[in-house]
C-alpha positions in Angstrom: 37.2 74.8 143.6 36.2 77.2 140.7 35.8 76.3 137.0 37.7 78.4 135.0 34.7 79.6 133.6 33.7 81.4 137.0 35.8 84.0 135.9 34.5 86.5 138.2 35.2 84.0 141.0 38.4 83.8 139.9 39.2 87.6 139.8 37.3 87.8 143.0 39.7 85.2 144.6 42.7 86.5 143.1 42.5 89.6 144.5 41.7 88.2 147.8 45.2 85.8 148.2 47.4 88.4 146.2 47.6 90.8 149.8 48.7 87.7 151.6 51.0 86.6 149.5 54.6 87.7 148.5 55.2 89.6 145.5 56.8 88.1 142.5 59.7 87.4 144.6 62.8 84.6 145.0 62.6 83.6 148.7 64.0 80.3 147.2 67.0 81.5 145.2 65.9 80.6 142.2 62.8 82.2 140.2 59.9 81.3 140.4 58.1 80.2 136.9 54.9 79.4 135.7 54.1 77.4 132.8 50.1 77.5 132.7 50.0 73.9 130.4 52.6 71.6 131.9 54.6 71.7 128.0 55.2 75.6 128.2 56.3 75.1 131.9 58.6 72.2 130.4 60.0 74.4 128.0 60.9 77.1 131.1 63.2 74.6 132.5 64.5 73.3 129.6 65.9 77.3 129.0 66.3 78.0 133.2 68.1 75.3 134.1 68.7 74.9 138.0 68.1 79.1 138.2 64.3 79.0 138.1 61.8 77.0 140.3 58.5 75.8 137.4 55.6 74.8 138.4 52.9 73.4 135.9 49.4 73.8 136.4 47.3 72.0 133.9 49.5 68.4 133.6 47.3 66.0 133.7 46.9 64.8 130.2 43.9 62.3 131.0 41.6 65.2 131.5 39.7 67.9 129.9 41.9 70.6 130.0 38.9 73.1 129.1 36.8 72.1 132.5 40.4 72.7 134.6 39.2 74.1 138.2 41.2 76.6 140.3 42.2 76.4 143.8 43.1 78.6 146.0 47.1 77.1 146.1 46.7 77.8 141.9 45.9 81.5 142.8 48.3 82.0 145.2 51.0 80.0 143.2 50.5 82.8 140.0 50.3 85.4 141.7 54.0 84.9 143.2 55.4 84.5 140.6 58.1 85.6 138.6 57.1 85.1 135.0 54.2 83.3 134.2 53.8 81.6 130.3 50.3 81.5 129.4 48.3 80.8 125.9 45.4 82.6 125.3 43.1 82.7 123.2 40.6 82.3 125.8 42.2 78.3 126.5 43.4 79.8 130.0 41.3 82.6 130.4 40.8 81.9 133.7 44.4 82.1 134.3 44.7 86.0 132.6 42.0 87.0 134.9 44.2 86.5 138.3 47.1 87.7 136.7 45.0 91.2 135.9 43.5 91.3 139.2 46.6 90.9 140.9 49.1 93.4 139.0 52.9 93.3 139.5 55.7 95.2 137.6 58.1 93.1 138.0 56.1 89.9 137.1 56.9 88.9 133.3 53.8 87.7 131.1 54.1 85.6 128.1 50.9 85.2 126.6 52.0 83.3 123.2 48.9 84.8 121.5 50.2 87.8 122.1 53.8 87.0 121.2 52.5 85.9 117.6 50.5 88.7 117.1 47.0 86.9 116.8 44.0 88.0 117.3 41.2 86.9 119.2 39.1 85.1 116.3 42.2 82.8 115.6 39.7 79.9 115.6 42.3 77.2 117.0 44.2 77.7 120.0 46.4 75.1 120.4 49.6 77.0 119.4 51.8 74.7 120.8 51.7 72.7 118.0 53.1 74.9 115.6 57.1 74.8 115.2 57.2 78.5 114.3 55.8 79.2 117.8 57.6 77.1 120.1 60.7 78.9 118.6 58.7 82.0 119.3 58.3 80.9 122.9 61.6 79.8 123.5 63.2 82.8 122.9 60.6 85.2 125.0 61.4 82.8 127.7 65.3 83.3 127.9 64.5 87.4 127.3 62.7 87.4 130.3 64.7 85.1 132.3 68.1 87.4 131.2 65.9 90.9 132.3 65.0 89.2 135.8 68.6 87.6 136.5 70.6 89.4 134.6 74.1 87.8 136.2 72.7 84.4 134.5 72.1 85.5 131.1 75.0 83.6 129.5 73.6 80.6 130.7 70.1 81.3 129.7 71.2 82.0 126.0 73.0 78.7 125.8 70.2 77.0 126.8 68.0 78.9 124.3 70.6 77.9 121.7 70.5 74.2 122.7 66.7 74.2 122.8 66.5 75.2 119.3 69.3 72.6 118.1 66.8 69.9 119.6 64.3 70.9 117.5 65.9 69.9 114.4 64.8 66.3 115.1 61.3 66.8 114.8 61.4 69.1 112.0 63.6 66.2 110.9 60.9 64.6 111.0 58.1 66.9 110.0 60.1 66.9 106.7 60.5 63.4 106.3 57.1 62.4 106.7 56.1 65.2 104.4 58.6 63.6 101.7 57.3 60.1 102.0 53.9 60.5 102.7 52.8 63.9 100.9 48.9 65.2 101.0 48.2 62.4 102.6 44.2 62.5 103.8 43.3 62.0 107.2 40.1 63.0 109.4 40.7 64.5 112.9 37.9 65.1 115.8 39.1 68.3 116.8 41.7 70.8 115.5 44.1 69.9 118.3 46.9 69.0 116.3 45.8 70.6 113.2 49.3 73.0 113.2 51.6 69.6 113.0 49.7 68.4 110.5 49.5 71.1 108.3 53.6 71.3 108.6 53.5 67.8 107.7 51.6 68.0 104.9 48.2 66.1 105.4 45.4 66.5 103.9 43.1 67.1 106.7 39.5 65.8 105.0 37.0 66.5 108.4 34.9 69.7 108.0 36.0 72.3 110.0 33.0 73.4 111.6 32.7 69.6 113.0 35.8 70.2 114.7 34.8 73.7 116.1 31.9 71.9 117.7 33.3 69.0 119.1 36.0 71.5 120.3 33.2 74.2 121.7 31.4 71.5 123.6 28.4 71.9 120.6 26.0 69.7 118.5 27.5 69.9 115.1 25.1 69.5 112.3 23.5 66.1 110.9 25.4 66.7 107.4 28.7 67.1 109.4 28.2 63.8 111.2 27.6 62.1 108.1 30.5 63.4 106.0 32.9 62.2 109.0 31.1 59.0 109.4 31.7 58.9 104.8 35.5 59.5 105.4 35.7 56.2 107.7 33.7 53.6 106.0 34.5 55.0 102.2 38.0 54.7 103.7 38.7 58.3 102.1 41.3 58.8 104.6 44.9 57.1 105.8 44.0 57.5 110.0 41.6 59.2 112.4 43.6 61.6 114.0 41.3 62.2 118.0 42.1 64.0 121.4 42.8 61.4 123.4 41.8 63.4 126.7 38.2 64.6 125.4 36.1 61.7 125.1 32.2 62.5 124.3 29.9 59.7 123.1 30.1 61.3 119.7 34.1 60.8 119.5 33.7 57.0 120.5 31.5 56.8 117.4 33.8 58.1 115.6 36.8 55.7 116.7 34.5 52.8 116.3 33.1 53.2 113.5 36.9 53.7 112.4 38.0 50.4 113.6 34.9 48.8 112.2 36.6 49.8 108.6 39.9 49.3 108.9 40.9 53.4 109.7 44.0 53.2 112.0 43.3 55.7 115.1 45.5 58.3 116.0 45.6 59.6 119.5 47.3 63.1 120.4 47.1 65.1 123.9 46.5 69.0 124.8 48.8 68.5 127.6 52.1 66.6 127.8 52.2 63.0 128.7 54.6 62.1 131.6 56.5 60.8 132.7 58.9 60.2 130.1 58.8 62.9 127.8 59.5 65.8 127.4 58.1 68.7 125.0 60.1 67.5 122.1 60.5 64.0 122.6 56.6 64.1 122.6 56.1 65.5 119.2 58.2 63.2 117.7 56.4 60.6 119.4 53.3 61.9 118.0 54.5 61.9 114.3 55.7 58.3 114.7 52.5 57.0 115.6 50.8 59.1 112.6 53.6 57.4 110.2 52.9 54.2 111.6 49.0 54.3 110.8 49.8 55.9 106.8 52.6 53.3 106.2 51.6 50.0 108.2 47.9 50.4 109.7 48.6 50.3 113.0 46.5 52.5 115.4 47.9 54.5 118.6 45.2 54.8 121.2 47.6 56.3 124.4 51.0 57.7 124.3 50.3 56.3 128.4 52.0 54.1 129.8 55.2 55.4 127.5 56.9 51.5 128.0 59.4 52.6 125.6 59.7 56.5 124.7 61.9 58.1 122.0 64.5 59.3 124.2 64.0 62.7 125.6 65.7 65.4 124.2 67.9 66.3 126.8 69.8 69.7 127.3 71.4 69.0 131.0 
């Protein structure tokens, strides 16, 4: 296996496999599409329906996406796809190396960072938590699918319309929380859900330098650690929002401090929890968890297993 950090190895493997792989075809009669992260794959499936064969590469909500390892099978899948959706901002840089090493005129690439016009210096790569970003991604997917398969343009456009309509429940939940609990102070371990927390109108009290250190796997300053612990011990926040997929001794210590001091904890995810969720119901579930924390002081430490998940936004 090849770690995503082994960029030269990934590129070399892509070149080797590319010449033994079919180039962006429709051998099965369906468009082959890849969502590097499973949330993007889910959106492709919702827009493309039965006219696409979608593969998600990063799928396990119990693993750290930053330590993902690439196999020859994954390289083959990506180099033969007609459509690839990647996040950008270095989050899935290994995938971009594969794409660059095996170029194709037919293959459509949606890099969400580039789609949104974000500079490389953008500190928070978790773009799928931004409601505006998701609408733009869905629109780009529909446009590329139409270019690749113009005979089904009306279908793709209708599915895009339905997808946009299905986001209304998410936006309604955001607006409801913002109206009922304005300026709610929260602590976080990483900036995973920050875009949505900002849309919810919360006030993120954790030093951003601490968030970045934990996200990037570097040592935060003692001052930042002390500041986070003070937020929890002195009840200056209503909840601790933490990254369920990346747990370290430091983040475990923050969770323990929160629990000891009666601060509810709320788990959020970098990839979509499955089974039981689609993108829309996943986002709503996390808002519901934060609402329970703020309104009732109840913790949600996992969305898995989802015994009674919110009903998914079915488009079929």
